N, C-alpha and C positions, 0 to 999 in steps of 0.2 A: 691697263689696256694700251698696248704698243700703239706707235702711229701705222704699225702695219694694218691694214684691214679697215682701219677709222674710216668712217663714213665722210667725216669730217674734215679729215686731211686729201680724199681722195677732190680737188680742185676741178678736173674736168666733170665728174659729176653735178656738182654746183655751179660751175659755169654753162649746165645745159639747162639750167631754170629760166622760167617764163620771164623774171627781172633778176639781172647780177648786177654788181656794181662791184669794184675793186679799188682798194689802194694798195700801198706799199707791205702794209701789215696785216689786214684783213679782209674778209670777204663776202658779201653780204649775198644772199640767196634764197628768191621765193621755195617757200616749202609744201604748197599744197599739191594733192593727191590729184592727177588729172581724173584719175576715176570716181572723185567726188562731183555731186550733181553743183552746177555752177554757182548755187547761190549760198557753198557750205564754204564758212570763212574763208572769203576772197582775201587775198593779198597776205596771209601769212609770209613769214620769212626767220631768217636764222639769218644772223650777224655771227663770223668764226674768227678767228685768229688765226694766221697761215701758219705759226708754228703752233705745233702740240702741245698746247696748255691745259691739267687739269682744272684751273680754276682760274677766276678772273683777278685774284688777289696773285697769282702767278705773273700778270698782267706785266709787262715794262711801260714806262710812261709813254712812250709811241705807240704802244699795241691800245692804249686807251686813249689816245687821242685820235687814230685810227679808227676804233672804234664807234665814239663820239661823232667823228666824220660823217662816218656810213650810218650811224642812227638817222643824221640828220635828212642825206639824200635819200634813204628810204623813204623815210616820211615824207619827202618831198615828190616822189615818185608815186607812193599810193594817195596822198593827197589828190594829186591830179585824176588820176585814174577812176580813183574812187570815191574822194572826201568822205572818208569816214568821221566817225561822231568824236572819236579818242582812239588811245592804243594803252594797248596792255605790254608792258617786257617783262619777261622773266627769264632768268639766269637759270641754267640749267649746269651744274656742275658736281653731279653727284659721281662718286667712286666707280659706278657702272658704266657710266657713257664713258669717262676717260677723256674726253676735250671739250672743253668748256665753249656753250653756243650762247647766246642770247637770242631769247625769240622776241619777234617783235609782231604786236596781233592787232590789225585793225579793228575796232570794237566801233558799233552801229546801234545807236538808239533801239531799234525795231529787234 
């Protein structure tokens, strides 16, 4: 998949998220669908490199550092808002997606 039409390359769309945090190499955006009931997976989001990368194995050292920084910032933001019991982190880097992204999903004991 080329960057043309890639939803993860559309920074304006990502910036419209309820929670959006950026640095020089990556962007974090919450991804909860506004049509979902309020109790369905609150706080979900993705960290996406600004450069169109097919896999995290293609990241530069700077992109890895930037991803880690955003992960800590996203965690702090959701810890303050939702106080989850933990997080699930899932990389999506399949060929059909075309743009690697890290899902950050708060987990709750209930």
